[in-house]
MARMARDO-260188 format. One record per residue (C-alpha): y, x negated, z; residue in three letters; residue number from 1. Coordinates in pm, 1 decimal, decimal comma. Layout:
REM MARMARDO-260188
<lopa v="Y" u="X" w="Z" aa="ALA" i="NUM"/>
...
//
This chain:
REM MARMARDO-260188
<lopa v="-2095,4" u="-1372,3" w="1685,4" aa="MET" i="1"/>
<lopa v="-1723,5" u="-1392,1" w="1604,8" aa="ILE" i="2"/>
<lopa v="-1423,8" u="-1172,2" w="1676,0" aa="ARG" i="3"/>
<lopa v="-1326,3" u="-961,0" w="1367,6" aa="ARG" i="4"/>
<lopa v="-1100,3" u="-674,4" w="1274,4" aa="SER" i="5"/>
<lopa v="-1310,9" u="-369,2" w="1195,1" aa="ILE" i="6"/>
<lopa v="-1182,4" u="-58,6" w="1000,7" aa="LEU" i="7"/>
<lopa v="-1211,2" u="235,7" w="1238,0" aa="LEU" i="8"/>
<lopa v="-1029,1" u="506,6" w="1048,8" aa="GLY" i="9"/>
<lopa v="-803,7" u="595,2" w="762,9" aa="THR" i="10"/>
<lopa v="-527,9" u="854,3" w="708,3" aa="GLY" i="11"/>
<lopa v="-259,1" u="964,2" w="462,8" aa="SER" i="12"/>
<lopa v="37,8" u="1195,6" w="414,0" aa="ALA" i="13"/>
<lopa v="221,1" u="1324,1" w="109,4" aa="LEU" i="14"/>
<lopa v="545,6" u="1521,7" w="77,8" aa="PRO" i="15"/>
<lopa v="498,8" u="1891,6" w="23,9" aa="ALA" i="16"/>
<lopa v="665,5" u="1888,1" w="-313,4" aa="ARG" i="17"/>
<lopa v="463,7" u="1768,5" w="-615,9" aa="MET" i="18"/>
<lopa v="659,6" u="1697,4" w="-935,3" aa="VAL" i="19"/>
<lopa v="474,0" u="1695,5" w="-1270,9" aa="SER" i="20"/>
<lopa v="583,4" u="1503,5" w="-1579,8" aa="ASN" i="21"/>
<lopa v="675,2" u="1833,3" w="-1738,1" aa="GLN" i="22"/>
<lopa v="907,3" u="1924,1" w="-1458,0" aa="GLU" i="23"/>
<lopa v="1063,3" u="1579,3" w="-1458,2" aa="LEU" i="24"/>
<lopa v="1125,6" u="1610,9" w="-1837,3" aa="ALA" i="25"/>
<lopa v="1353,8" u="1902,7" w="-1764,9" aa="GLN" i="26"/>
<lopa v="1612,8" u="1669,8" w="-1604,2" aa="THR" i="27"/>
<lopa v="1527,4" u="1323,7" w="-1746,4" aa="VAL" i="28"/>
<lopa v="1512,6" u="1218,3" w="-2112,9" aa="ASP" i="29"/>
<lopa v="1135,1" u="1176,7" w="-2123,3" aa="THR" i="30"/>
<lopa v="811,3" u="1363,5" w="-2193,5" aa="SER" i="31"/>
<lopa v="465,9" u="1406,1" w="-2048,2" aa="ASP" i="32"/>
<lopa v="311,0" u="1222,0" w="-2345,1" aa="GLU" i="33"/>
<lopa v="553,6" u="929,1" w="-2312,9" aa="TRP" i="34"/>
<lopa v="482,0" u="882,3" w="-1942,8" aa="ILE" i="35"/>
<lopa v="103,3" u="924,6" w="-1966,0" aa="VAL" i="36"/>
<lopa v="66,3" u="696,0" w="-2261,9" aa="GLU" i="37"/>
<lopa v="254,3" u="409,0" w="-2098,5" aa="ARG" i="38"/>
<lopa v="156,7" u="449,3" w="-1733,4" aa="THR" i="39"/>
<lopa v="-121,5" u="701,5" w="-1680,3" aa="GLY" i="40"/>
<lopa v="98,5" u="890,6" w="-1435,6" aa="ILE" i="41"/>
<lopa v="88,9" u="1276,7" w="-1446,1" aa="ARG" i="42"/>
<lopa v="230,7" u="1381,6" w="-1106,6" aa="ASN" i="43"/>
<lopa v="409,6" u="1237,5" w="-805,4" aa="ARG" i="44"/>
<lopa v="521,6" u="1367,3" w="-466,4" aa="HIS" i="45"/>
<lopa v="891,3" u="1370,1" w="-378,5" aa="ILE" i="46"/>
<lopa v="1021,2" u="1385,5" w="-19,0" aa="ALA" i="47"/>
<lopa v="1230,7" u="1686,4" w="62,9" aa="GLY" i="48"/>
<lopa v="1469,9" u="1769,5" w="345,8" aa="GLU" i="49"/>
<lopa v="1335,9" u="1658,1" w="677,2" aa="GLY" i="50"/>
<lopa v="1076,6" u="1431,4" w="514,4" aa="GLU" i="51"/>
<lopa v="1142,0" u="1059,6" w="570,5" aa="THR" i="52"/>
<lopa v="947,8" u="740,6" w="561,5" aa="THR" i="53"/>
<lopa v="901,3" u="767,3" w="943,7" aa="ALA" i="54"/>
<lopa v="777,1" u="1127,5" w="938,3" aa="THR" i="55"/>
<lopa v="531,8" u="1051,7" w="660,8" aa="LEU" i="56"/>
<lopa v="418,1" u="735,5" w="840,0" aa="ALA" i="57"/>
<lopa v="367,5" u="924,7" w="1167,3" aa="ALA" i="58"/>
<lopa v="162,5" u="1194,0" w="995,8" aa="ASP" i="59"/>
<lopa v="-58,6" u="936,2" w="825,2" aa="ALA" i="60"/>
<lopa v="-94,3" u="750,2" w="1152,0" aa="GLY" i="61"/>
<lopa v="-209,2" u="1060,8" w="1331,7" aa="ARG" i="62"/>
<lopa v="-470,6" u="1131,7" w="1064,7" aa="ALA" i="63"/>
<lopa v="-601,5" u="771,0" w="1091,5" aa="ALA" i="64"/>
<lopa v="-618,2" u="790,3" w="1469,5" aa="MET" i="65"/>
<lopa v="-805,2" u="1121,6" w="1450,7" aa="ASP" i="66"/>
<lopa v="-1050,2" u="970,4" w="1201,8" aa="ALA" i="67"/>
<lopa v="-1102,0" u="679,2" w="1438,5" aa="ALA" i="68"/>
<lopa v="-1150,4" u="907,2" w="1737,1" aa="GLY" i="69"/>
<lopa v="-884,2" u="721,5" w="1936,8" aa="LEU" i="70"/>
<lopa v="-617,0" u="833,3" w="2181,8" aa="SER" i="71"/>
<lopa v="-255,7" u="722,3" w="2189,1" aa="LEU" i="72"/>
<lopa v="-325,1" u="486,2" w="2474,9" aa="GLN" i="73"/>
<lopa v="-572,6" u="293,3" w="2259,7" aa="ASP" i="74"/>
<lopa v="-310,2" u="156,2" w="2019,5" aa="ILE" i="75"/>
<lopa v="-152,6" u="-173,0" w="2117,8" aa="GLY" i="76"/>
<lopa v="12,7" u="-262,7" w="1785,5" aa="LEU" i="77"/>
<lopa v="193,1" u="-66,7" w="1508,7" aa="ILE" i="78"/>
<lopa v="296,4" u="-235,6" w="1188,0" aa="ILE" i="79"/>
<lopa v="477,5" u="-38,5" w="919,0" aa="VAL" i="80"/>
<lopa v="502,3" u="-185,3" w="572,6" aa="ALA" i="81"/>
<lopa v="802,0" u="-37,9" w="389,3" aa="THR" i="82"/>
<lopa v="1092,2" u="-112,8" w="155,0" aa="ALA" i="83"/>
<lopa v="1261,1" u="219,2" w="232,8" aa="THR" i="84"/>
<lopa v="1309,5" u="227,8" w="609,8" aa="PRO" i="85"/>
<lopa v="1480,1" u="522,7" w="776,6" aa="ASP" i="86"/>
<lopa v="1749,1" u="287,5" w="911,8" aa="GLN" i="87"/>
<lopa v="1854,3" u="-73,2" w="866,8" aa="THR" i="88"/>
<lopa v="1754,4" u="-104,7" w="1231,2" aa="PHE" i="89"/>
<lopa v="1572,8" u="-34,5" w="1452,5" aa="PRO" i="90"/>
<lopa v="1243,9" u="-58,8" w="1270,9" aa="SER" i="91"/>
<lopa v="1058,3" u="238,3" w="1127,9" aa="THR" i="92"/>
<lopa v="758,1" u="128,0" w="1336,3" aa="ALA" i="93"/>
<lopa v="942,4" u="198,1" w="1657,7" aa="THR" i="94"/>
<lopa v="1044,3" u="545,7" w="1528,3" aa="LYS" i="95"/>
<lopa v="677,9" u="605,3" w="1448,4" aa="VAL" i="96"/>
<lopa v="582,9" u="487,5" w="1794,8" aa="GLN" i="97"/>
<lopa v="818,5" u="741,3" w="1952,0" aa="ALA" i="98"/>
<lopa v="704,8" u="1027,5" w="1723,7" aa="MET" i="99"/>
<lopa v="342,4" u="955,8" w="1818,7" aa="LEU" i="100"/>
<lopa v="429,5" u="956,3" w="2188,0" aa="GLY" i="101"/>
<lopa v="317,8" u="599,6" w="2254,0" aa="ILE" i="102"/>
<lopa v="529,4" u="462,6" w="2539,1" aa="ASP" i="103"/>
<lopa v="465,7" u="90,3" w="2504,1" aa="ASP" i="104"/>
<lopa v="309,5" u="-123,2" w="2231,0" aa="CYS" i="105"/>
<lopa v="402,9" u="-394,7" w="1988,1" aa="ILE" i="106"/>
<lopa v="587,3" u="-237,1" w="1694,8" aa="ALA" i="107"/>
<lopa v="764,0" u="-389,4" w="1392,6" aa="PHE" i="108"/>
<lopa v="812,0" u="-354,6" w="1018,8" aa="ASP" i="109"/>
<lopa v="697,3" u="-577,5" w="731,7" aa="VAL" i="110"/>
<lopa v="899,0" u="-604,4" w="411,8" aa="ALA" i="111"/>
<lopa v="700,7" u="-721,4" w="110,9" aa="ALA" i="112"/>
<lopa v="752,5" u="-416,4" w="-116,1" aa="VAL" i="113"/>
<lopa v="434,7" u="-311,1" w="-296,1" aa="CYS" i="114"/>
<lopa v="235,7" u="-591,6" w="-131,3" aa="SER" i="115"/>
<lopa v="364,3" u="-491,1" w="208,3" aa="GLY" i="116"/>
<lopa v="44,7" u="-319,1" w="323,5" aa="PHE" i="117"/>
<lopa v="-165,9" u="-628,6" w="245,0" aa="LEU" i="118"/>
<lopa v="86,0" u="-845,1" w="436,4" aa="TYR" i="119"/>
<lopa v="74,8" u="-606,2" w="726,8" aa="ALA" i="120"/>
<lopa v="-303,9" u="-592,1" w="735,9" aa="VAL" i="121"/>
<lopa v="-319,0" u="-971,3" w="733,6" aa="THR" i="122"/>
<lopa v="-71,6" u="-994,4" w="1021,0" aa="VAL" i="123"/>
<lopa v="-259,3" u="-730,6" w="1222,0" aa="ALA" i="124"/>
<lopa v="-592,2" u="-904,1" w="1152,8" aa="ASP" i="125"/>
<lopa v="-444,3" u="-1239,9" w="1279,1" aa="SER" i="126"/>
<lopa v="-314,7" u="-1080,6" w="1596,3" aa="MET" i="127"/>
<lopa v="-646,4" u="-904,1" w="1664,2" aa="ILE" i="128"/>
<lopa v="-845,7" u="-1222,6" w="1606,8" aa="ARG" i="129"/>
<lopa v="-607,9" u="-1408,9" w="1842,3" aa="SER" i="130"/>
<lopa v="-646,0" u="-1150,4" w="2119,4" aa="GLY" i="131"/>
<lopa v="-280,7" u="-1034,2" w="2095,5" aa="ALA" i="132"/>
<lopa v="-402,6" u="-683,7" w="2025,3" aa="ALA" i="133"/>
<lopa v="-724,4" u="-489,9" w="2051,3" aa="GLU" i="134"/>
<lopa v="-644,3" u="-198,5" w="1820,5" aa="ARG" i="135"/>
<lopa v="-374,3" u="-173,7" w="1555,4" aa="ALA" i="136"/>
<lopa v="-226,6" u="104,4" w="1358,6" aa="LEU" i="137"/>
<lopa v="-127,8" u="-33,0" w="1013,0" aa="VAL" i="138"/>
<lopa v="80,8" u="191,7" w="786,2" aa="ILE" i="139"/>
<lopa v="227,9" u="167,7" w="442,9" aa="GLY" i="140"/>
<lopa v="501,6" u="428,7" w="391,3" aa="ALA" i="141"/>
<lopa v="772,2" u="482,8" w="136,4" aa="GLU" i="142"/>
<lopa v="1034,2" u="720,5" w="7,1" aa="THR" i="143"/>
<lopa v="1116,2" u="539,1" w="-314,3" aa="PHE" i="144"/>
<lopa v="1268,6" u="859,7" w="-459,6" aa="SER" i="145"/>
<lopa v="1577,7" u="774,9" w="-253,2" aa="ARG" i="146"/>
<lopa v="1647,6" u="439,8" w="-419,5" aa="ILE" i="147"/>
<lopa v="1578,8" u="545,1" w="-776,4" aa="LEU" i="148"/>
<lopa v="1838,0" u="575,1" w="-1054,5" aa="ASP" i="149"/>
<lopa v="1741,7" u="914,8" w="-1187,5" aa="TRP" i="150"/>
<lopa v="1928,2" u="845,0" w="-1513,6" aa="GLU" i="151"/>
<lopa v="1703,7" u="541,1" w="-1584,8" aa="ASP" i="152"/>
<lopa v="1396,9" u="689,8" w="-1745,4" aa="ARG" i="153"/>
<lopa v="1222,4" u="355,1" w="-1757,4" aa="THR" i="154"/>
<lopa v="1196,1" u="344,6" w="-1375,2" aa="THR" i="155"/>
<lopa v="1249,4" u="688,5" w="-1220,5" aa="CYS" i="156"/>
<lopa v="926,8" u="826,7" w="-1378,8" aa="VAL" i="157"/>
<lopa v="712,3" u="555,3" w="-1224,2" aa="LEU" i="158"/>
<lopa v="744,4" u="609,6" w="-849,2" aa="PHE" i="159"/>
<lopa v="656,8" u="858,4" w="-585,0" aa="GLY" i="160"/>
<lopa v="669,9" u="899,8" w="-205,7" aa="ASP" i="161"/>
<lopa v="388,4" u="900,5" w="57,0" aa="GLY" i="162"/>
<lopa v="220,3" u="716,2" w="337,8" aa="ALA" i="163"/>
<lopa v="-122,0" u="576,1" w="415,1" aa="GLY" i="164"/>
<lopa v="-256,6" u="428,2" w="735,7" aa="ALA" i="165"/>
<lopa v="-556,9" u="250,4" w="883,7" aa="ILE" i="166"/>
<lopa v="-673,4" u="175,6" w="1235,8" aa="VAL" i="167"/>
<lopa v="-816,0" u="-171,9" w="1296,1" aa="LEU" i="168"/>
<lopa v="-1010,8" u="-262,3" w="1610,6" aa="GLY" i="169"/>
<lopa v="-1156,1" u="-583,7" w="1755,2" aa="ALA" i="170"/>
<lopa v="-1536,4" u="-621,2" w="1739,4" aa="GLU" i="171"/>
<lopa v="-1775,5" u="-906,1" w="1791,5" aa="GLU" i="172"/>
<lopa v="-1990,9" u="-921,1" w="1478,4" aa="SER" i="173"/>
<lopa v="-2206,2" u="-1163,5" w="1276,9" aa="GLU" i="174"/>
<lopa v="-2053,8" u="-1369,3" w="1010,7" aa="GLU" i="175"/>
<lopa v="-1991,2" u="-1159,8" w="694,5" aa="GLY" i="176"/>
<lopa v="-2160,4" u="-850,6" w="838,5" aa="LYS" i="177"/>
<lopa v="-1854,8" u="-622,4" w="902,6" aa="ARG" i="178"/>
<lopa v="-1479,9" u="-622,6" w="908,1" aa="GLY" i="179"/>
<lopa v="-1203,0" u="-816,7" w="731,1" aa="ILE" i="180"/>
<lopa v="-1374,8" u="-1118,8" w="577,9" aa="LEU" i="181"/>
<lopa v="-1089,0" u="-1291,3" w="400,4" aa="ALA" i="182"/>
<lopa v="-722,9" u="-1245,0" w="304,7" aa="SER" i="183"/>
<lopa v="-495,0" u="-1433,6" w="65,9" aa="LYS" i="184"/>
<lopa v="-120,6" u="-1391,7" w="27,7" aa="LEU" i="185"/>
<lopa v="133,2" u="-1536,6" w="-213,1" aa="HIS" i="186"/>
<lopa v="511,4" u="-1513,3" w="-282,6" aa="ALA" i="187"/>
<lopa v="741,5" u="-1662,0" w="-547,7" aa="ASP" i="188"/>
<lopa v="1106,2" u="-1579,3" w="-495,1" aa="GLY" i="189"/>
<lopa v="1209,6" u="-1730,1" w="-832,4" aa="ARG" i="190"/>
<lopa v="1136,8" u="-1393,4" w="-990,9" aa="HIS" i="191"/>
<lopa v="1379,3" u="-1185,7" w="-783,8" aa="ASN" i="192"/>
<lopa v="1565,4" u="-1045,9" w="-1081,9" aa="GLN" i="193"/>
<lopa v="1258,7" u="-896,0" w="-1243,9" aa="LEU" i="194"/>
<lopa v="1209,1" u="-631,1" w="-975,7" aa="LEU" i="195"/>
<lopa v="1468,6" u="-568,3" w="-714,4" aa="TYR" i="196"/>
<lopa v="1727,7" u="-328,3" w="-552,1" aa="VAL" i="197"/>
<lopa v="2086,3" u="-401,0" w="-642,9" aa="ASP" i="198"/>
<lopa v="2226,1" u="-344,0" w="-291,6" aa="GLY" i="199"/>
<lopa v="2200,2" u="-437,1" w="75,4" aa="GLY" i="200"/>
<lopa v="2395,1" u="-450,6" w="400,8" aa="PRO" i="201"/>
<lopa v="2493,8" u="-818,9" w="360,4" aa="SER" i="202"/>
<lopa v="2594,1" u="-805,1" w="-6,7" aa="THR" i="203"/>
<lopa v="2719,1" u="-461,1" w="-130,0" aa="THR" i="204"/>
<lopa v="2703,5" u="-276,1" w="205,0" aa="GLN" i="205"/>
<lopa v="2512,7" u="-4,2" w="17,8" aa="THR" i="206"/>
<lopa v="2139,3" u="78,8" w="-15,4" aa="VAL" i="207"/>
<lopa v="2144,6" u="19,8" w="-391,9" aa="GLY" i="208"/>
<lopa v="1909,1" u="135,1" w="-672,8" aa="LYS" i="209"/>
<lopa v="1584,6" u="-4,4" w="-805,3" aa="LEU" i="210"/>
<lopa v="1602,3" u="-222,3" w="-1114,1" aa="ARG" i="211"/>
<lopa v="1305,0" u="-356,4" w="-1308,1" aa="MET" i="212"/>
<lopa v="1216,5" u="-551,5" w="-1622,9" aa="LYS" i="213"/>
<lopa v="886,1" u="-371,1" w="-1683,4" aa="GLY" i="214"/>
<lopa v="726,1" u="-591,3" w="-1949,1" aa="GLN" i="215"/>
<lopa v="785,7" u="-906,5" w="-1749,1" aa="GLU" i="216"/>
<lopa v="649,7" u="-754,8" w="-1431,0" aa="VAL" i="217"/>
<lopa v="338,9" u="-629,1" w="-1621,4" aa="PHE" i="218"/>
<lopa v="267,2" u="-978,2" w="-1755,8" aa="ARG" i="219"/>
<lopa v="293,8" u="-1138,7" w="-1418,3" aa="HIS" i="220"/>
<lopa v="92,7" u="-866,2" w="-1244,9" aa="ALA" i="221"/>
<lopa v="-214,0" u="-901,8" w="-1460,3" aa="VAL" i="222"/>
<lopa v="-228,3" u="-1272,6" w="-1421,1" aa="VAL" i="223"/>
<lopa v="-145,9" u="-1288,9" w="-1050,8" aa="ASN" i="224"/>
<lopa v="-376,0" u="-1009,7" w="-945,6" aa="LEU" i="225"/>
<lopa v="-681,4" u="-1148,7" w="-1129,1" aa="ALA" i="226"/>
<lopa v="-610,4" u="-1491,0" w="-982,7" aa="SER" i="227"/>
<lopa v="-571,4" u="-1380,5" w="-619,8" aa="VAL" i="228"/>
<lopa v="-884,3" u="-1160,1" w="-642,9" aa="LEU" i="229"/>
<lopa v="-1085,2" u="-1466,5" w="-757,9" aa="ASN" i="230"/>
<lopa v="-928,5" u="-1670,0" w="-474,9" aa="GLU" i="231"/>
<lopa v="-1005,4" u="-1428,0" w="-199,9" aa="VAL" i="232"/>
<lopa v="-1364,2" u="-1371,9" w="-316,8" aa="MET" i="233"/>
<lopa v="-1420,7" u="-1742,6" w="-321,6" aa="GLU" i="234"/>
<lopa v="-1279,4" u="-1767,5" w="26,4" aa="GLN" i="235"/>
<lopa v="-1523,5" u="-1500,2" w="143,3" aa="ALA" i="236"/>
<lopa v="-1811,4" u="-1680,3" w="-34,4" aa="GLY" i="237"/>
<lopa v="-1864,4" u="-1391,9" w="-265,1" aa="LEU" i="238"/>
<lopa v="-1837,5" u="-1308,0" w="-636,5" aa="SER" i="239"/>
<lopa v="-1695,7" u="-1008,8" w="-833,8" aa="ALA" i="240"/>
<lopa v="-2048,6" u="-889,7" w="-875,2" aa="ALA" i="241"/>
<lopa v="-2066,5" u="-826,4" w="-501,9" aa="ASP" i="242"/>
<lopa v="-1770,8" u="-577,6" w="-503,3" aa="ILE" i="243"/>
<lopa v="-1864,4" u="-219,3" w="-442,5" aa="ASP" i="244"/>
<lopa v="-1505,3" u="-87,7" w="-472,2" aa="TRP" i="245"/>
<lopa v="-1174,4" u="-233,6" w="-581,4" aa="LEU" i="246"/>
<lopa v="-879,8" u="-49,8" w="-424,2" aa="VAL" i="247"/>
<lopa v="-572,1" u="-179,7" w="-614,1" aa="PRO" i="248"/>
<lopa v="-202,2" u="-118,2" w="-595,8" aa="HIS" i="249"/>
<lopa v="-137,3" u="190,7" w="-809,6" aa="GLN" i="250"/>
<lopa v="145,7" u="77,1" w="-1032,7" aa="ALA" i="251"/>
<lopa v="29,8" u="144,8" w="-1386,0" aa="ASN" i="252"/>
<lopa v="-306,7" u="241,9" w="-1532,2" aa="ALA" i="253"/>
<lopa v="-283,6" u="-28,8" w="-1787,9" aa="ARG" i="254"/>
<lopa v="-252,2" u="-298,2" w="-1519,5" aa="ILE" i="255"/>
<lopa v="-556,9" u="-153,0" w="-1342,1" aa="LEU" i="256"/>
<lopa v="-757,3" u="-161,2" w="-1666,9" aa="ASP" i="257"/>
<lopa v="-645,8" u="-516,8" w="-1755,9" aa="ALA" i="258"/>
<lopa v="-729,3" u="-646,0" w="-1410,7" aa="THR" i="259"/>
<lopa v="-1075,4" u="-490,1" w="-1414,9" aa="ALA" i="260"/>
<lopa v="-1145,1" u="-646,2" w="-1757,5" aa="ARG" i="261"/>
<lopa v="-1040,4" u="-989,9" w="-1636,8" aa="LYS" i="262"/>
<lopa v="-1278,7" u="-963,8" w="-1344,8" aa="LEU" i="263"/>
<lopa v="-1554,3" u="-803,2" w="-1559,4" aa="LYS" i="264"/>
<lopa v="-1555,2" u="-510,8" w="-1324,1" aa="LEU" i="265"/>
<lopa v="-1672,9" u="-165,8" w="-1430,5" aa="SER" i="266"/>
<lopa v="-1387,7" u="85,6" w="-1429,2" aa="PRO" i="267"/>
<lopa v="-1628,2" u="310,6" w="-1224,9" aa="ASP" i="268"/>
<lopa v="-1582,6" u="65,4" w="-932,6" aa="ARG" i="269"/>
<lopa v="-1201,7" u="90,1" w="-935,1" aa="VAL" i="270"/>
<lopa v="-1030,7" u="356,5" w="-722,9" aa="VAL" i="271"/>
<lopa v="-747,2" u="511,0" w="-927,0" aa="VAL" i="272"/>
<lopa v="-484,1" u="750,7" w="-792,4" aa="THR" i="273"/>
<lopa v="-185,0" u="650,1" w="-1000,8" aa="VAL" i="274"/>
<lopa v="-226,5" u="968,6" w="-1205,2" aa="ASP" i="275"/>
<lopa v="-162,5" u="1189,7" w="-907,4" aa="ARG" i="276"/>
<lopa v="59,8" u="980,8" w="-684,9" aa="HIS" i="277"/>
<lopa v="247,1" u="743,3" w="-925,9" aa="ALA" i="278"/>
<lopa v="360,4" u="411,2" w="-769,4" aa="ASN" i="279"/>
<lopa v="415,4" u="465,1" w="-398,2" aa="THR" i="280"/>
<lopa v="479,6" u="93,3" w="-332,0" aa="SER" i="281"/>
<lopa v="344,7" u="-15,7" w="8,8" aa="ALA" i="282"/>
<lopa v="172,9" u="324,1" w="51,8" aa="ALA" i="283"/>
<lopa v="-41,0" u="306,8" w="-260,4" aa="SER" i="284"/>
<lopa v="-330,4" u="97,1" w="-140,4" aa="VAL" i="285"/>
<lopa v="-388,6" u="288,0" w="195,1" aa="PRO" i="286"/>
<lopa v="-336,7" u="620,4" w="19,2" aa="LEU" i="287"/>
<lopa v="-609,8" u="530,6" w="-234,4" aa="ALA" i="288"/>
<lopa v="-833,0" u="389,8" w="36,4" aa="LEU" i="289"/>
<lopa v="-805,5" u="711,3" w="248,7" aa="ASP" i="290"/>
<lopa v="-876,5" u="932,2" w="-50,1" aa="LEU" i="291"/>
<lopa v="-1187,2" u="731,9" w="-159,1" aa="ALA" i="292"/>
<lopa v="-1313,2" u="716,0" w="195,7" aa="THR" i="293"/>
<lopa v="-1272,4" u="1092,2" w="264,6" aa="ARG" i="294"/>
<lopa v="-1434,4" u="1203,6" w="-66,1" aa="ASP" i="295"/>
<lopa v="-1736,9" u="992,4" w="13,1" aa="GLY" i="296"/>
<lopa v="-1710,0" u="726,8" w="-255,2" aa="ARG" i="297"/>
<lopa v="-1652,2" u="446,7" w="-6,1" aa="ILE" i="298"/>
<lopa v="-1935,1" u="435,4" w="245,9" aa="LYS" i="299"/>
<lopa v="-2030,2" u="229,9" w="554,4" aa="PRO" i="300"/>
<lopa v="-2162,4" u="-107,5" w="449,0" aa="GLY" i="301"/>
<lopa v="-1964,7" u="-116,2" w="123,4" aa="ASP" i="302"/>
<lopa v="-1774,8" u="-428,9" w="23,0" aa="LEU" i="303"/>
<lopa v="-1416,6" u="-328,0" w="-50,4" aa="VAL" i="304"/>
<lopa v="-1137,5" u="-542,8" w="-198,7" aa="VAL" i="305"/>
<lopa v="-772,4" u="-444,2" w="-164,0" aa="LEU" i="306"/>
<lopa v="-506,0" u="-599,3" w="-382,6" aa="GLU" i="307"/>
<lopa v="-135,9" u="-550,9" w="-463,6" aa="ALA" i="308"/>
<lopa v="170,6" u="-715,5" w="-620,8" aa="MET" i="309"/>
<lopa v="530,8" u="-622,7" w="-569,7" aa="GLY" i="310"/>
<lopa v="890,8" u="-734,4" w="-588,8" aa="GLY" i="311"/>
<lopa v="971,2" u="-1085,5" w="-472,5" aa="GLY" i="312"/>
<lopa v="736,1" u="-1152,3" w="-627,1" aa="PHE" i="313"/>
<lopa v="476,1" u="-1104,1" w="-353,9" aa="THR" i="314"/>
<lopa v="105,1" u="-1053,5" w="-411,8" aa="TRP" i="315"/>
<lopa v="-218,5" u="-1063,7" w="-217,7" aa="GLY" i="316"/>
<lopa v="-575,6" u="-945,0" w="-163,8" aa="ALA" i="317"/>
<lopa v="-808,3" u="-870,4" w="124,4" aa="CYS" i="318"/>
<lopa v="-1192,7" u="-839,6" w="141,7" aa="VAL" i="319"/>
<lopa v="-1354,7" u="-618,1" w="401,3" aa="LEU" i="320"/>
<lopa v="-1693,4" u="-474,9" w="466,0" aa="ARG" i="321"/>
<lopa v="-1703,7" u="-130,4" w="617,7" aa="LEU" i="322"/>
//
């Protein structure tokens, strides 16, 4: 028997306002056909007044805790993965902690953009395995609408806002039977200028706007994601044929299709939400995981693989058995 991190519950939260491609086309030089053909996106949620990364994260966290059947006192660790924090400091995780009414626990943010949730899960898993925490609330939350250049049709149509969360708990289990089986993370900072925000406190003293060279990002994403998925499956002593569900970062439908083809995975085994949520950065993987868990597709005993790639570049994958 070994100590592992077990998935106890999932949750998510979306802003009240949903924006369709048709509505977006009224203010941006684009069309529904153009967006769907290139990305597969049809709708996205946009945060309104009073909705922030922290409020969405707290709502998702509450839902995950309810699903896990836990009380506030059960949580010893909160990690929020985000590239759009409420403030430069303190961390969004501490704001979420206060909103949830948790008086004392470890709380901090992780910044790895679209891969942030995978990074946060890996950190939480390491802390649980080491005994530093018994139960962790891990959240990916973003309000990317607030760093978009709404005059740049090549980027503003791609992103949306939202939050997803999971609760992890320590459990003694047999090797490979349940919990997080393997994780693999990467980063390569040489590609900074392919996907970045052109601002920051130390440089421009402004938040800045998102900039991206889409074709270059696409090319790297297909190669890196297929590679890290093979790595993490090998680390877990499994093959692609063992995967029940792939829950990928929801950036672009074409990237999802290309990654599945490289792995020889049936599209029926890939959870897709990019059409309804667009790219929600660190929130996209937990949002998709929560949706597929609640609608019954993902069941206890299933082998699930999470993967993502984002600005940095950062990328990673995680294998868990429910």
